[in-house]
C-alpha positions in Angstrom: -13.0 -8.2 -2.6 -11.3 -4.8 -2.2 -13.2 -1.2 -3.4 -10.6 1.2 -3.6 -12.8 4.6 -4.4 -11.5 8.2 -5.5 -13.2 10.2 -3.4 -11.7 13.6 -5.4 -8.9 13.7 -8.2 -7.7 17.2 -5.8 -4.7 17.1 -3.3 -3.7 19.7 -0.9 0.0 18.3 -1.6 2.2 18.4 -4.5 5.1 15.4 -3.9 8.1 15.9 -5.9 6.9 11.7 -7.0 3.2 12.7 -8.7 2.7 16.4 -8.6 0.1 16.5 -6.7 -4.0 17.2 -7.8 -5.0 14.7 -11.0 -6.1 16.7 -14.1 -9.8 17.4 -13.7 -10.5 15.4 -16.9 -8.8 12.2 -16.1 -10.3 11.9 -12.2 -12.6 15.0 -11.4 -12.4 16.7 -8.5 -15.9 15.5 -7.4 -17.9 12.3 -7.2 -20.1 11.9 -10.4 -22.2 8.6 -8.4 -24.2 8.7 -5.5 -23.8 6.4 -2.5 -26.8 4.4 -3.8 -25.0 3.6 -7.2 -22.2 2.6 -5.3 -24.2 0.3 -2.8 -26.1 -1.5 -5.3 -22.2 -2.3 -7.4 -21.2 -3.6 -4.4 -24.7 -5.2 -3.5 -24.1 -8.9 -3.0 -20.5 -9.0 -1.5 -20.4 -10.1 1.0 -17.0 -9.3 2.9 -16.1 -5.8 1.1 -13.5 -3.7 1.9 -13.9 -0.1 1.3 -10.6 2.0 0.5 -10.7 5.8 0.5 -8.4 7.4 -1.6 -7.2 10.8 -3.8 -5.9 13.3 -4.6 -6.4 13.4 -1.0 -9.2 11.8 0.5 -10.3 13.9 3.4 -10.8 16.8 0.8 -14.3 15.2 0.4 -15.3 14.3 4.1 -18.5 14.2 3.6 -18.6 11.6 0.7 -16.9 9.7 3.2 -18.9 10.1 6.0 -21.7 9.4 4.0 -20.2 6.5 2.3 -19.6 5.0 6.3 -23.3 5.8 7.0 -25.2 3.6 4.5 -22.2 0.8 3.5 -21.7 0.2 7.5 -21.3 -3.6 7.2 -17.7 -3.3 5.0 -14.2 -3.1 6.4 -13.1 0.5 5.9 -9.8 1.7 5.1 -8.1 4.9 4.1 -5.0 6.4 2.7 -4.2 10.0 3.5 -1.7 12.2 3.7 -2.6 13.3 7.3 -3.0 17.1 7.2 -6.4 17.0 7.5 -7.5 14.3 10.0 -9.6 16.7 11.8 -12.0 17.0 9.0 -13.2 13.8 10.0 -15.5 13.5 13.3 -13.7 10.9 16.4 -16.5 8.3 15.3 -16.0 7.6 11.9 -12.2 7.4 12.7 -13.5 4.5 15.0 -14.4 2.8 12.4 -11.8 2.3 10.2 -9.8 -1.0 9.9 -6.8 0.2 8.9 -5.5 4.0 8.1 -2.6 4.2 6.1 -0.7 7.9 6.9 1.9 8.6 4.0 5.5 9.4 5.2 8.8 8.9 3.9 10.6 8.1 7.5 13.4 11.0 9.0 12.0 14.8 8.8 14.5 15.6 6.1 12.9 13.1 3.7 9.7 13.1 3.9 9.9 16.8 3.8 12.0 17.2 0.9 10.0 14.8 -1.1 6.9 16.0 0.5 6.8 19.5 1.4 7.7 21.6 4.5 6.2 20.8 7.5 4.4 17.6 6.2 6.7 15.6 8.4 5.5 16.9 11.5 2.0 17.0 10.5 1.4 13.6 9.7 3.3 12.6 13.4 0.9 14.7 15.0 -1.8 13.4 13.1 -0.6 9.5 14.2 0.1 10.6 17.5 -3.8 12.6 17.4 -5.4 9.2 16.4 -3.5 7.1 19.1 -4.6 9.6 21.9 -8.1 9.0 20.7 -8.0 4.8 20.9 -8.5 4.0 17.2 -8.8 0.3 16.8 -7.6 0.6 13.4 -3.9 -0.7 12.2 -2.1 2.5 11.8 0.4 2.0 8.7 3.0 4.1 7.9 2.9 4.4 4.1 6.8 5.2 2.3 7.6 6.2 -0.8 11.6 5.2 -1.1 13.2 7.4 -3.5 17.4 8.5 -4.2 17.9 10.6 -0.4 15.8 7.9 1.5 18.3 5.5 3.3 15.6 2.4 4.2 17.2 1.5 7.4 17.4 4.8 8.8 14.2 5.5 7.6 12.2 2.7 8.7 14.4 2.7 11.7 12.6 6.3 12.7 9.2 5.8 12.1 9.5 2.4 14.0 11.3 4.4 16.6 8.1 7.2 17.4 5.8 4.3 18.1 2.6 5.4 16.7 2.9 3.0 13.9 1.5 -0.6 13.7 3.3 -1.4 10.6 6.0 0.4 8.4 5.4 -0.3 4.2 7.4 1.0 1.5 7.4 1.0 -2.1 10.0 2.5 -4.4 9.6 5.1 -6.7 10.8 3.8 -9.9 7.1 3.3 -11.8 7.5 6.4 -13.4 10.1 8.6 -12.1 12.8 10.0 -14.1 14.4 12.2 -10.6 17.2 8.9 -10.5 20.8 10.0 -10.8 22.2 6.6 -9.9 19.9 4.1 -9.2 22.1 1.0 -9.8 25.2 2.4 -7.6 22.2 3.5 -4.4 20.9 -0.2 -4.7 24.1 -1.4 -4.4 25.4 1.0 -1.6 22.8 2.1 0.3 19.4 -0.1 -0.3 20.6 -3.6 -0.3 22.6 -2.8 3.3 19.4 -1.6 4.4 17.8 -4.2 3.9 19.7 -6.5 5.4 20.1 -4.6 8.4 16.5 -4.5 8.4 16.0 -8.5 8.0 18.7 -8.4 11.0 16.8 -6.1 13.7 13.4 -8.3 12.9 15.4 -11.6 13.5 16.9 -9.9 16.9 13.6 -8.9 18.0 11.8 -12.2 16.7 14.4 -14.4 19.2 12.8 -12.3 21.9 8.9 -12.7 20.7 8.4 -9.4 19.2 7.4 -9.4 15.6 8.0 -5.9 14.3 5.4 -4.8 11.5 7.7 -4.5 8.3 4.8 -4.9 5.6 7.5 -6.4 3.6 9.3 -9.1 5.6 5.6 -10.6 6.6 4.2 -11.5 3.6 7.5 -12.9 2.4 8.0 -15.0 5.6 4.2 -15.8 5.8 4.8 -17.4 1.8 8.1 -19.5 3.2 7.0 -20.6 6.4 3.5 -21.3 5.8 4.0 -22.4 2.1 1.6 -20.1 0.7 1.9 -18.7 -2.8 1.3 -15.0 -2.7 -1.8 -13.6 -5.1 -0.6 -12.3 -8.3 -0.2 -9.4 -8.4 0.1 -9.4 -4.9 -2.3 -6.2 -4.4 -5.3 -8.0 -5.9 -5.5 -5.4 -8.5 -8.1 -6.5 -11.0 -9.0 -10.1 -9.6 -9.6 -9.3 -6.0 -9.2 -5.0 -5.6 -10.9 -2.5 -8.1 -10.3 1.0 -8.0 -13.7 3.6 -8.9 -12.9 6.9 -10.4 -15.0 9.9 -9.7 -16.7 9.1 -13.0 -17.9 5.9 -12.1 -15.4 4.0 -14.4 -13.9 0.5 -12.9 -10.0 0.1 -13.2 -7.6 -2.4 -11.8 -5.3 -0.3 -10.7 -5.4 3.3 -9.4 -3.1 4.5 -10.4 -4.0 3.0 -13.8 -6.7 6.0 -14.4 -5.5 6.2 -18.1 -4.5 3.5 -19.6 -6.9 1.3 -21.7 -5.8 -2.1 -20.2 -7.2 -1.1 -16.9 -10.6 -0.3 -17.8 -13.0 -2.9 -16.6 -16.5 -1.3 -16.6 -18.7 0.9 -14.5 -20.6 1.0 -11.7 -23.9 2.1 -13.7 -24.1 -0.8 -15.9 -22.1 -3.2 -13.7 -22.0 -4.7 -10.9 -19.0 -6.3 -8.6 -19.1 -9.6 -10.2 -19.4 -7.9 -14.3 -15.1 -6.7 -13.7 -12.8 -8.6 -12.0 -10.1 -10.9 -13.6 -8.9 -11.2 -17.2 -6.0 -8.5 -16.3 -3.1 -10.6 -15.4 1.0 -10.9 -14.8 2.4 -13.7 -17.6 6.0 -14.4 -19.1 8.9 -13.7 -18.5 7.4 -13.7 -14.6 5.1 -16.7 -14.2 8.3 -18.7 -15.3 10.5 -16.9 -12.6 11.5 -19.4 -9.4 10.5 -16.2 -7.4 7.0 -15.8 -8.9 4.9 -17.4 -5.8 7.5 -15.3 -2.9 6.5 -12.1 -5.3 3.5 -12.8 -7.5 4.8 -10.6 -10.1 5.2 -7.5 -8.3 3.4 -4.8 -10.0 0.4 -5.1 -12.4 0.5 -1.9 -13.9 4.7 -2.0 -13.6 4.3 -5.2 -15.6 2.2 -3.4 -18.0 3.5 -0.4 -18.6 7.8 -0.5 -18.6 8.3 3.0 -18.1 12.0 1.7 -17.2 12.0 -0.3 -20.5 12.6 -4.2 -19.6 15.8 -3.7 -18.4 14.6 -1.3 -15.6 12.0 -3.9 -15.1 14.5 -6.4 -14.4 16.5 -4.0 -11.9 13.5 -3.5 -9.6 13.1 -7.1 -9.8 15.9 -7.9 -8.8 16.2 -5.9 -5.5 12.7 -8.0 -4.9 14.9 -11.0 -5.1 17.5 -9.7 -3.1 14.9 -9.5 -0.4 13.6 -12.5 -0.9 16.8 -14.5 -0.5 17.6 -12.7 2.8 15.0 -13.6 4.4 15.1 -17.5 3.4 18.2 -17.0 4.9 16.1 -16.2 8.6 13.2 -18.7 7.8 13.9 -22.0 9.2 14.9 -20.0 12.4 12.0 -18.1 12.5 9.8 -21.2 11.6 11.7 -23.1 15.2 10.7 -20.0 17.4 7.1 -20.3 15.7 6.9 -23.6 16.3 8.4 -22.9 20.0 6.1 -20.9 21.5 8.3 -17.7 21.0 6.3 -16.2 18.2 2.6 -16.5 18.1 2.1 -17.7 13.8 -1.2 -15.1 14.1 1.3 -12.6 14.3 3.0 -13.4 11.2 -0.4 -13.6 9.1 -0.7 -10.2 7.9 -2.2 -9.0 6.2 -5.6 -10.4 7.7 -7.6 -9.0 5.1 -6.5 -7.1 1.8 -5.6 -3.6 3.4 -4.2 -1.8 0.2 -1.0 -2.5 1.1 0.8 -4.1 -2.3 3.4 -6.3 -0.2 6.0 -6.3 -2.0 8.3 -2.9 -2.5 
């Protein structure tokens, strides 16, 4: 199971999409339970994955170290903005299986949304992690907004040569910043997705599998005839988030949603809190459901853009799936002919917090 652990509700940035730190009365800035409480909660889980989350998790690096010291049988993941990577000693970085660094693409896009000089510092962090030879899968975790050009920004991050995989999420959950979402979809995002799929396919012909996480997720489902989990991130049935006050919730962004509350680590164990939060209609009757898993549990429950807005975002998912279907037969042949290693398409090897579907 995946346990997304809030180390703090505080953040050292104030990005335009989220505004920075959580209010301390919603997500306390200090952890209010012991590492032993956490260990007892996950006791009996033979394959735990612990992902450190925030706020900015490295603002509480001492807690991270304590967890990694005491629960050393888990796989470890961290989602960080990368500005404080040297707050954690090298030996802990060597223990991570996945490191997600928040960066939105080109310098001007990242710095506009995240703040002055953030791009430069994140790239420096990625290069430093590579220089110390961490074994972890280093992922560029992008937020895609109206100033983003999906093709240009993904291609830029690819060209840096420091990220093993690239994943993106659309800023559509609660955003009111879009001026013309429909035109952006038609004139920017959809052509950009087609161009990236073309780039991916051209590389595949030469035996190189580019680490574009959403493409890998859908192609894996298509080629191996495997349904995606619903939701694809596992929220509520194979993944939970543990807030700094010990509350257990289905989804890490649903910190104040009553439907997401599953229990707490003081009174429950991991077996008690999984299940009961599912995606239903109209998703389960949709012909794309097996290839998208219903997309996002939080978006399904909250629908801040209403049903019409929800459907608009779904249409982008359907578009990506349709375009990937066009190349899936060729990719299968490349795999059968030994040009592509089948294991390179079986990504991720475990739930590493990439939600898979943008």
